[in-house]
Structure formats: structure tokens, C-alpha cells
MARBA-241976 format. One record per residue: residue number from 1; x, y, z of N, C-alpha, C in turn. Coordinates in Angstrom, 2 decimals. Each point is the difference from the previous one (the first is absolute). Layout:
<pts>
  marfi      n.x      n.y      n.z     ca.x     ca.y     ca.z      c.x      c.y      c.z
    NUM        X        Y        Z        X        Y        Z        X        Y        Z
...
</pts>
This chain:
<pts>
  marfi      n.x      n.y      n.z     ca.x     ca.y     ca.z      c.x      c.y      c.z
      1    24.56   -11.68   -17.55    -1.31    -0.26     0.71    -0.93     1.47     0.10
      2    -1.70    -0.49     0.07    -0.41     1.16     0.30    -0.29     0.27     1.20
      3     0.25     1.23     0.08    -0.42     0.43     2.20    -1.29    -0.26     0.14
      4     0.08    -0.62     1.21    -1.27    -0.08     0.84    -0.80     1.06     0.15
      5    -1.05    -0.14     0.06    -0.97     1.50     0.23    -0.94    -0.60     1.13
      6     0.43     0.12     1.30    -0.80    -0.22     1.21    -0.87     1.03     0.50
      7    -1.57    -0.76     0.14    -1.24     0.63     0.34    -0.05    -0.18     1.67
      8     0.26     1.07     0.45     0.01    -0.06     2.03    -1.52     0.41     0.02
      9    -0.53    -1.29     0.79    -1.52     0.41     0.32     0.05     0.27     1.54
     10    -0.44     1.02     0.68     0.04     0.01     1.32    -0.76    -0.35     0.89
     11     0.50    -0.87     1.53    -0.87    -0.31     0.96     0.12     0.34     1.29
     12    -0.86     0.58     0.77     0.29     0.60     0.94    -1.51    -0.85     0.96
     13    -0.03     0.16     1.41    -1.09    -0.59     1.04    -1.10     0.93    -0.43
     14    -1.04    -0.59    -0.28    -1.82     0.33     0.17    -0.17     0.49    -1.62
     15     0.49    -0.30    -0.84    -0.07     0.30    -1.45    -1.07    -0.95    -0.52
     16    -0.98     0.65    -1.25    -0.75    -0.92    -0.25     0.19    -0.88    -1.21
     17     0.00    -1.30     0.01     0.75    -1.04    -0.75    -0.18     0.31    -1.17
     18    -1.23     0.16    -0.45    -0.15     0.16    -1.69     0.75     0.88    -0.58
     19     0.34     1.45     0.53     0.78     0.98    -0.37     1.48    -0.35    -0.16
     20     0.18    -1.36     0.63     1.39    -0.32    -0.25     0.15    -1.58    -1.13
     21    -1.20    -0.44     0.28    -0.10    -1.01    -0.57    -0.71    -0.11    -1.85
     22    -0.65     1.11     0.20    -0.35    -0.37    -1.51     0.86     0.63    -1.20
     23     0.82     1.20     0.82     1.29     0.47    -1.11     0.88    -1.05     0.17
     24     0.30    -0.86     0.71     1.16    -0.82     0.54    -0.55    -0.93    -1.08
     25    -1.21    -0.92    -0.04    -0.32    -0.87    -0.84     0.10     0.47    -1.78
     26    -0.32     1.17    -0.50     0.46     0.48    -1.02     1.17     0.01    -0.33
     27     0.92     0.49     0.90     1.40    -0.07    -0.61     0.95    -1.29     0.21
     28    -0.73    -0.99     0.96     1.21    -1.28     0.06    -0.71    -0.55    -1.65
     29    -1.14     0.27    -0.14    -0.18    -0.61    -1.41     1.05     0.87    -1.57
     30     0.00     1.34     0.53     0.82     0.35    -0.78     1.65    -0.52     0.22
     31     0.23    -0.35     0.79     1.35    -0.52     0.10    -0.07    -1.62    -0.03
     32    -1.11    -0.18    -0.02     0.15    -1.69    -0.44     0.58    -0.12    -1.62
     33    -0.83     0.87    -0.55     0.22     0.14    -1.77     0.92     0.99    -0.25
     34     0.63     0.91     0.66     1.04     0.47    -0.49     0.95    -0.01     1.03
     35     1.38    -0.94    -0.17     0.98     0.17     0.88     0.56     1.20     1.01
     36     0.17     0.57    -1.41     0.45     1.20     1.21    -0.15     0.64     0.84
     37    -1.38     0.12     0.44    -1.12     0.49     0.85     0.38    -0.84     1.29
     38     0.18     0.18     1.19    -0.35    -0.41     1.02    -0.54     0.47     0.71
     39    -1.06    -0.67     1.37    -0.60     0.58     0.83     0.01     0.00     1.61
     40     0.46     0.55     0.92     0.56     0.25     1.14    -2.04     0.44     1.31
     41     0.33    -0.57     0.60    -0.65     0.50     1.27     0.86     0.55     1.08
     42     0.05     1.26     0.04     1.23     0.58     1.16    -0.76     0.22     1.45
     43     0.70     0.08     1.02    -0.89     0.36     0.99     1.73     0.27     1.10
     44    -0.36     0.32     1.07     0.95     0.59     1.44     0.45    -1.10     0.44
     45    -0.45    -1.15    -0.31     0.66    -1.73    -0.04    -1.06    -0.99    -0.27
     46    -0.03    -1.48     0.10    -0.33    -0.39    -1.06    -1.01    -0.86     0.77
     47    -0.07     0.18     1.37    -1.32    -0.96     1.13    -1.83     0.52    -1.01
     48    -0.20    -0.70     0.77    -1.56    -0.10    -0.73    -0.86     1.43     0.57
     49    -0.43     0.99    -0.46    -0.66     1.06     0.40    -1.40    -0.14    -0.03
     50    -0.93     0.39     0.75    -1.47     0.61     0.12    -0.60     0.46    -1.17
     51    -0.97    -0.49    -0.57    -0.95     1.21    -1.02    -0.81     1.22     0.47
     52    -1.33     0.03    -0.46    -1.07     0.40     0.63    -1.46    -1.03    -0.36
     53     0.92    -1.50    -0.55    -0.83    -1.17    -0.04     0.81    -0.87     0.85
     54    -0.71    -1.53     0.46     0.61    -0.97     0.39     1.17    -0.63    -0.68
     55     0.24     0.29    -1.17     1.66    -0.42    -0.07     0.72     0.62    -0.37
     56     1.51    -0.48     0.52     1.24     0.29     0.15     0.72     0.34    -1.01
     57     0.68     0.82    -0.58     1.15    -0.02    -1.15     1.59    -0.13     0.48
     58     0.86    -0.39    -0.43     1.36     0.32     0.08     0.42     0.61    -0.65
     59     1.33     0.46    -0.34     0.57     1.16    -1.07     1.24    -1.42    -0.12
     60     0.51    -0.12    -1.45     0.84    -0.77    -0.61     1.43     0.61     0.07
     61     0.08     1.68     0.45     1.13     0.01     0.16    -0.18     1.64     0.78
     62     1.20     0.22     0.81     0.05     1.05     0.91     0.43     1.20    -0.68
     63    -0.34     0.95     0.50     0.38     1.52    -0.79     1.35     0.06    -0.76
     64     0.89    -0.24     0.94     1.32    -0.16    -0.42     0.80    -0.79    -1.06
     65    -1.19    -1.24     0.34     0.65    -0.91    -1.72    -0.90     0.71    -1.41
     66    -0.38     0.88     0.38    -0.42     0.98    -1.69    -0.53     1.10    -0.08
     67     1.52     0.61     0.28     0.36     1.23     0.12    -0.24     1.16    -0.73
     68    -0.02    -1.01    -1.77     0.01     1.10    -0.73    -0.97    -0.87    -1.42
     69    -1.62     0.12     0.63    -0.85    -0.62    -1.29    -0.04     0.65    -1.06
     70    -0.50    -0.85    -1.13    -0.40     0.75    -1.22    -1.22     0.41     0.16
     71    -1.15    -0.63     0.83    -0.84     0.77     0.18    -0.50     0.02     1.62
     72    -0.88     1.05     0.65    -0.16    -0.17     1.45    -1.81     0.18     0.04
     73    -0.75    -1.27     0.39    -1.19     0.40     0.08    -0.88    -0.28     1.87
     74    -0.42     0.90     0.25    -0.75     0.35     1.73    -1.21    -0.48    -0.36
     75    -0.26    -0.96     0.91    -1.61    -0.47     0.44    -0.13     1.43     0.92
     76    -1.51    -0.33     0.25    -1.15     0.88     0.81    -0.15    -0.80     1.04
     77    -1.04     0.81     1.17    -0.95    -0.97     0.54    -0.19     1.34     1.43
     78    -0.61    -0.66     0.85    -0.89     1.08     0.75     0.97     0.78     0.99
     79    -0.70     0.16     1.34     0.97     0.20     1.08     1.13    -0.09     0.29
     80     0.77    -1.32    -0.15     1.31    -0.70    -0.32     0.80     1.01    -0.96
     81    -0.48     0.19    -0.89     0.31     0.65    -1.10     0.25     1.59     0.16
     82    -0.86     0.36     1.04    -0.06     1.51     0.27     1.31     0.31     1.03
     83    -0.14    -1.27     1.28     1.37     0.15     0.95     1.43    -0.15    -0.90
     84    -0.09    -1.11    -1.52     1.41     0.10    -0.19     0.62     1.23    -0.85
     85    -1.12     1.54    -0.40     0.32     0.64    -0.13     1.36     0.88     0.39
     86     0.28    -0.23     1.37     0.62     0.15     1.04     1.40    -0.80     0.13
     87     0.00    -1.54    -0.35     0.96    -0.88     0.39     0.88     0.11    -0.96
     88     1.65     0.93     0.61     0.57     0.34    -0.95     0.64    -0.60    -0.38
     89     0.46    -1.66     0.18     0.85    -1.64    -0.51    -1.00     0.32    -1.24
     90    -0.96    -0.22    -0.39    -0.98    -0.24    -1.03     0.31     1.23    -0.83
     91    -0.22     1.74     0.47     0.35     0.62    -0.82     1.34     0.70    -0.77
     92     0.98    -0.68     1.08     1.08     0.15    -0.53     0.30    -1.12    -1.08
     93    -0.25    -0.88    -0.21    -0.28    -1.14    -0.92    -0.40     0.48    -1.48
     94    -1.69     0.41     0.22    -0.15     0.88    -0.89     0.33     0.90    -1.00
     95     0.82     0.33     0.94     0.45     1.41    -0.59     1.60    -0.20    -0.72
     96     0.58    -0.96     0.77     1.35    -0.70    -1.08    -0.53    -0.71    -0.94
     97    -0.61    -1.11    -0.09    -0.28    -0.60    -0.63    -0.84     0.58    -1.22
     98    -0.87     1.34     0.29    -0.15     0.42    -1.68     0.76     0.99    -0.26
     99     1.07     0.55     0.66     1.00     0.80    -0.73     0.52    -0.65    -1.49
    100     0.09    -1.39    -0.33     0.49    -0.21    -0.63    -0.96    -0.66    -0.71
    101    -1.19    -0.35     0.50    -0.93    -0.85    -1.10    -0.61     0.54    -1.10
    102    -0.42    -0.41    -1.06    -0.48     0.25    -1.54    -1.16     0.12     0.60
    103    -1.15    -0.36     1.06    -0.87    -0.25     0.15    -0.36    -0.04     1.59
    104    -1.06     1.27     0.69    -0.34    -0.01     0.98    -1.41     0.26     0.32
    105    -0.53    -1.40     0.35    -1.59     0.03     0.07    -0.36    -0.50     1.14
    106    -1.38     0.01    -0.21    -0.59    -0.20     1.72    -1.54    -0.29    -0.70
    107    -0.66    -0.95     1.48    -1.45    -0.46    -0.49    -1.00     0.85     1.51
    108    -1.01     0.25    -0.74    -1.41     0.54     1.51     1.53     1.06     0.58
    109    -0.50    -0.04     1.44     0.97     1.01     0.99     1.39    -0.11    -0.29
    110     0.29    -1.28    -0.66     1.66     0.00     0.00     0.48     1.56    -0.79
    111    -0.81     0.55    -0.71     0.68     1.49    -0.37     0.00     0.92     1.22
    112    -0.82    -0.12     0.70     0.63     0.53     2.04     0.97     0.00    -0.11
    113     0.62    -1.32     0.25     1.59    -0.31     0.41     0.80     1.12    -1.06
    114    -0.04    -0.55    -1.65     0.86     0.71    -0.36    -0.15     1.20     0.24
    115    -1.28     0.79     0.17    -0.22     1.45     0.62     1.14     0.24     1.39
    116     0.08    -0.46     0.47     0.31    -0.21     1.33     1.49    -0.03    -0.25
    117     0.48    -0.68    -1.10     1.32     0.08    -0.21     0.93     1.30    -0.63
    118    -1.02     0.75    -0.14     0.21     0.83    -1.07     0.50    -0.26    -1.48
    119    -1.26    -1.02    -0.31     0.24    -0.43    -1.15    -0.88     0.56    -1.18
    120    -0.79     0.50     0.92    -1.51     0.83    -1.34     0.08     1.17    -0.15
    121     0.70     0.68     0.53     0.19     1.68    -0.27     0.05     0.40    -1.50
    122    -1.30     0.89    -0.48    -0.14     0.06    -1.26    -0.14    -0.77    -1.00
    123    -0.66    -1.12     0.36    -0.86    -0.69    -0.83    -1.52    -0.27     0.23
    124    -0.28    -0.81    -1.04    -1.43    -0.31    -0.12    -0.30    -1.19     0.44
    125    -0.68    -0.60     0.77    -0.13    -1.44     0.66    -1.55     0.10     0.37
    126    -0.02    -1.87     0.45    -1.36    -0.08     0.52     0.45    -0.87     1.39
    127    -1.50    -0.23     0.46     0.20    -1.13     1.10    -1.69    -0.50     0.12
    128     0.20    -0.37     0.91    -1.78    -0.86     0.84    -0.53     1.05    -0.28
    129    -1.59     0.13    -0.37    -0.69     1.58     0.42     0.03     0.36     0.90
    130    -0.26    -0.55     1.13     0.17     0.17     1.07     0.70     1.17     0.47
    131     1.33    -0.19    -0.43     1.35     0.74     0.43     0.69     1.10    -1.19
    132    -1.09    -0.10    -0.87     0.71     0.63    -1.23     0.02     1.82     0.24
    133    -0.49     0.26     0.66     0.29     1.45    -0.03     1.47     0.02     1.08
    134     0.06    -0.63     1.04     1.54    -0.02     0.74     1.02     0.22    -0.67
    135     0.06    -0.53    -1.47     0.90     0.07    -0.71     0.91     1.23    -0.01
    136    -1.21     1.31    -0.32     0.37     1.22     0.23     1.06     0.48     0.81
    137    -0.37    -0.66     1.43     1.02     0.30     1.23     1.26    -0.34    -0.49
    138     0.53    -0.84    -1.02     1.38    -0.34    -0.53     0.48     0.84    -0.97
    139    -0.86     0.59    -0.36     0.66     0.84    -1.49    -0.13    -0.55    -1.28
    140    -1.47    -0.94     0.10    -0.35    -0.35    -1.37    -1.51     0.47    -0.41
    141    -0.14    -0.28    -1.06    -1.30     0.29    -0.37    -0.80    -0.93    -0.23
    142    -1.23    -0.54     0.55    -0.49    -0.95    -0.19    -0.75    -0.48    -1.03
    143     0.25    -1.24    -0.50    -1.26    -0.41    -1.23    -0.90    -1.09    -0.10
    144    -0.96     0.26    -0.17    -1.17    -0.97     0.58    -0.07    -0.88    -1.64
    145     0.91    -1.00     0.25     0.04    -0.21    -1.41     1.06    -1.72     0.51
    146    -0.52    -1.10    -0.58    -0.04    -1.63     0.17     1.91     0.21     0.60
    147     0.77     0.45    -1.12     1.36    -0.11     0.27     0.64     1.34    -0.61
    148     1.03     0.56     0.62     0.57     1.33    -0.49     1.78    -0.44     0.17
    149    -0.02     0.85    -1.60     1.38     0.36    -0.07     0.92     0.99    -0.24
    150     0.91     0.00     0.74     0.62     1.85     0.03     1.50    -0.64    -0.18
    151     0.53    -0.07    -0.96     1.38    -0.24    -0.15     0.28    -1.57    -0.15
    152     0.54    -0.19     1.67     0.82    -0.93     0.28    -1.10    -0.46     1.04
    153    -0.75     0.75     0.51    -0.72    -0.42     0.99    -1.72    -0.43    -0.58
    154     0.10    -1.00     0.48    -1.75    -0.58    -0.55    -0.57    -0.15     1.75
    155    -1.74     0.03    -0.39    -0.38    -0.29     1.55    -1.46    -0.33    -0.46
    156    -0.36    -1.09     0.81    -1.73    -0.68    -0.06    -0.66     0.30     0.75
    157    -1.27     0.16    -0.37    -0.93     0.24     1.13    -0.33    -1.24     0.78
    158    -0.92    -0.58     0.50    -0.40    -0.78     1.28     0.52    -1.39    -0.45
    159     0.42    -0.70     0.71     0.16    -1.20     0.23     0.22    -1.16    -1.89
    160    -1.02    -0.28    -0.42    -0.14    -0.72    -1.52     0.72     0.65    -1.12
    161    -0.55     1.87     0.01     1.15     0.50    -0.86     1.51    -0.30    -0.07
    162     0.38    -0.65     1.22     1.50    -0.12    -0.35     0.60    -1.30    -1.20
    163    -1.39    -0.83    -0.14     0.09    -0.89    -1.15    -0.17     0.91    -1.37
    164    -0.90     0.74     0.02     0.51     1.24    -1.08     1.10     0.67    -0.21
    165     0.96    -0.08     0.87     0.87     1.07    -0.06     0.94    -1.02    -0.32
    166     0.45    -1.30     0.46     0.55    -0.83     0.03    -0.04    -0.74    -1.64
    167    -1.01    -0.05    -0.53    -0.01    -0.08    -1.66     0.50     0.87    -0.42
    168     0.00     1.65     0.19     0.23     0.76    -0.75     1.47     0.04    -0.27
    169     0.61    -0.35     1.19     1.69     0.15     0.58     0.68    -1.14    -1.29
    170    -1.05    -1.48    -0.13     0.34    -0.91    -0.97     0.47     0.33    -1.35
    171    -1.46     1.08    -0.26    -0.41     0.14    -1.23     1.28     0.83    -0.36
    172     0.42     0.90     0.78     0.70     1.01    -0.68     2.03    -0.47    -0.09
    173     0.04    -0.87     0.89     1.16    -0.51     0.32     0.32    -1.27    -1.19
    174    -1.36    -0.95    -0.01     0.29    -1.27    -1.00    -1.15     0.03    -1.20
    175    -0.80     1.11     0.19    -1.31    -0.21    -1.14    -0.74    -0.16    -0.43
    176    -0.92    -0.14    -0.78    -1.51     0.21     0.23    -0.09    -1.55     0.40
    177     0.34    -0.85    -1.55     0.32    -1.29     0.20    -0.16    -0.48     1.52
    178     1.11     0.06     0.61     0.26    -0.84     1.02    -0.98     0.55     1.17
    179    -0.13     1.52     0.09    -1.05     0.21     1.17    -1.36    -0.43    -0.55
    180    -0.18    -0.58    -1.63    -1.51    -0.75     0.46     0.45    -1.38     0.43
    181     0.64    -0.46     0.08     0.37    -1.56    -0.09     0.14     0.10     1.92
    182     0.43     0.56     0.34    -0.18     0.06     0.95    -1.67     0.40     0.80
    183    -0.07     0.83    -0.41    -1.58     0.34     0.57    -0.88    -1.19    -0.25
    184     0.47    -1.35    -1.46    -0.68    -1.08     0.07     0.40    -1.28     1.17
    185     1.08     0.13     0.35     0.74    -0.36     0.71    -0.91     0.10     1.20
    186    -0.01     0.79     0.52    -0.70     0.31     1.58    -1.61    -0.26    -0.18
    187    -0.29     0.30    -1.19    -1.69    -0.05    -0.35    -0.64     1.45    -0.01
    188     0.59     1.13     0.31    -0.90     1.53     0.03    -0.44     0.19    -0.59
    189    -1.12    -0.03     0.07    -1.08     0.26    -0.91    -1.29     0.75     1.09
    190     0.09     1.12     0.51    -1.05     0.44     1.62    -1.30    -0.18    -0.66
    191    -0.72    -0.49     0.31    -1.65    -0.24    -0.02    -0.59     0.41     1.35
    192     0.08     0.59     0.55    -0.13     0.59     1.38    -1.80    -0.34    -0.10
    193    -0.48    -0.87     1.39    -1.36    -0.35    -0.01    -1.04     0.73    -0.05
    194     0.56     1.75     0.72    -0.78     0.99     0.09    -0.23     0.88    -1.04
    195     1.33    -0.24    -1.03    -0.38     0.75    -0.96     1.40     1.19    -0.08
    196     0.24     0.66    -0.71     1.11     1.27     0.31    -0.27     0.71     1.36
    197     0.55     0.40     0.57    -0.04     1.01     0.85    -0.34     1.45    -1.16
    198    -1.22     0.51     1.52    -0.23     1.10    -0.94    -0.01     1.34     1.54
    199     1.35     0.82    -0.14     1.20     0.87     0.75    -1.19     1.06     0.63
    200    -0.88     0.51    -0.57    -0.69     0.65     0.67    -0.82    -0.50     1.14
    201     0.04    -1.15     0.28    -0.66    -0.67     0.64     0.53    -0.90     1.29
    202     1.69     0.31     0.11     1.31    -0.08     0.50    -0.29     0.10     1.38
    203    -0.23    -0.53     1.24    -0.29     0.50     1.43     0.95     0.40     0.54
    204     0.12     1.60    -0.45     1.34     1.07     0.65    -0.26     0.41     1.03
    205    -1.45     0.21     0.11    -0.25     0.68     1.85     0.29    -1.08     0.89
    206    -0.49    -1.37    -0.38    -0.43    -0.91     1.18     1.37    -0.31     0.09
    207     1.14    -0.01    -0.80     1.39    -0.47     0.28     0.85     1.28     0.57
    208    -0.55     1.12    -0.52     1.21     1.09     1.01     0.51    -0.30     1.16
    209    -1.46    -0.28     0.95     0.85     0.06     1.44     0.91    -1.36     0.13
    210    -0.05    -0.81    -0.66     0.91    -1.12     0.35     1.60     0.53    -1.12
    211     0.14     0.60    -0.69     0.91     0.52    -0.74     0.71     1.18     1.12
    212    -0.89     0.63     0.84     0.49     0.75     0.46     0.69    -0.39     1.26
    213    -0.96    -0.72     0.74     0.50    -1.30     1.10     1.20    -0.62    -0.45
    214     0.64    -0.44    -1.18     0.96    -0.62    -0.50     1.00     0.75     0.37
    215    -0.02     1.62    -0.24     0.84     0.95    -0.30     0.25     0.42     1.60
    216    -1.02    -0.06     0.49     0.52     0.56     1.58     0.07    -1.00     0.78
    217    -0.06    -1.15    -0.29     0.63    -1.34     0.75     1.45    -0.07    -0.57
    218     0.11    -0.16    -0.98     1.55    -0.34    -0.73     0.72     0.35     0.08
    219    -0.22     1.94     0.00     1.12     1.30     0.54    -0.53     0.35     1.10
    220    -0.04    -0.91     1.44     0.11     0.93     1.03     0.71     0.39     0.80
    221     1.51    -0.61    -0.72     1.18     0.50     1.06     0.39     0.63    -1.48
    222    -0.54     1.07    -0.62     0.39     0.65    -1.33    -0.67     1.15     0.05
    223    -0.25     0.71     0.24    -0.63     0.98     0.20    -0.11     1.21    -1.42
    224     1.28     0.31    -0.39     0.29     0.86    -0.68    -0.74    -0.86    -1.54
    225     0.30    -1.34    -0.26    -0.28    -0.57    -1.25    -1.47     0.13     0.34
    226    -0.56    -0.41     0.84    -1.35    -0.55     0.39    -0.85     1.15    -0.91
    227     0.56     1.94     0.82    -0.51     0.78    -0.44     0.11     0.15    -1.46
    228     1.12     0.08    -0.63    -0.11     0.03    -1.42    -0.22    -0.67    -0.69
    229    -0.68    -1.41     0.28    -1.01    -0.62    -0.98    -1.23    -0.02     0.39
    230    -0.57    -0.21     1.08    -1.16     0.10     0.65    -0.84     1.69    -0.13
    231     1.13     0.76    -0.21    -0.42     1.37    -0.15    -0.21     0.43    -1.53
    232     0.10    -0.81    -1.06     0.21     0.25    -1.08    -0.63     0.87    -0.84
</pts>
């Protein structure tokens, strides 16, 4: 009998839905094509949780239901994600689940949660461009790339980059033919109406106060961690 390989995607209050749902759609397509793979959305409980949009999401499993996933993927968000960096229930699960996982991944600021769990020290990693330099506070080396693979740790940049990362994982584990088929299934062929992004024009100065506010408010009760990250 083929051993089941479980992809566990983490849900917590206030995250950005596309950070979770983008990779979830890709990996669910993989599971439909290759029955040795399964996908679960894991959280502290299975009740509906708010996101940073009007939609609410609910997990399929509790943390204790999936203690040893094959792969772990952590979505990001804004201020709620910064607050989650001190959620010991969440961080405890990330540490224990990551211990035996073949892949430990993140999308967007989900990498900050990996960092807070002590999983990025000495690794190359990326995140949303607004928080990129914050990664250094966790001992990581920030990379300006769509996604970064450093051993078993894979991190994606902001939001939609999670789809690219998930397709890479399908390619890695099931091969290019399956990955290409999944890309057709979800009709992933980006053609943004305003064209490709020019990263020299990213509104870094305008968004810096929002980043600083999120760190200050999200870590208000944790001055040591705030100084470590804000004083990077």
C-alpha cells in the first residue's frame, strides 16, 4: 500500500485568503490526480475564522489531527499575522509539525511565522516586499525572488506567488507533466492588465509606515521581539 503524503495548510484568524486558497487549489488538483497525496487545512479549531476580507474560512482538521504532515505550508496576512507571531499554540504546532516534514513552506508574510517559530535561522527566504528586511531579525537572509528554496524550506513572496510555489512543489514531487496539467486545470496564465511589475517603482516609502505600524501594534506586548525586528 502506498503511504499517504499529507500537505497541511495552516489557517489562523485574519490571514489573507489567497495566500491559502491559491496553493490549496493547486495541491488539491495534485491530490485529485495522484491519490497518494492528500490535502488538509489545519487550525486550532474547525470553526469559521475571519480573514482580512469579508469571507470567513474553516479548517478541515485540528492541529492534533495532523501531527506529522509530509509538507507544511503557512499563509500570511497583515496585522493579524504579526499578532500571530506570539501565538504559542500556533508556533508550537509549526515547530512540531515541521520537525518531521519534508517540506516547510510559507506564502507572503507566513515566512514571519516560520521565523518566529525558529525555522528560518541560517536560511535564505523571501516574503512580501514590504516586510522583506524583517526576515533578517530571524537569522534569515532575505531574497528578492518570487520564491526561494533552501533545503526543505521553501518560501514565496507576496500573495499570488503562492500559486507559483505550489506548482513548483507539484513539479518536484509529481513531475513536469503533472504540474503542467495542473496549470491547465486552474488556467494559470498570468496576463495582468497593467503588465509586469517594475520593482524599481514599488511604493516602499509609502508602505513603510504601514509595516512599522503593524510591527508596533502587533507586538505591543512583546517589546523584545519588537526591538529585534523593528531595529533590524
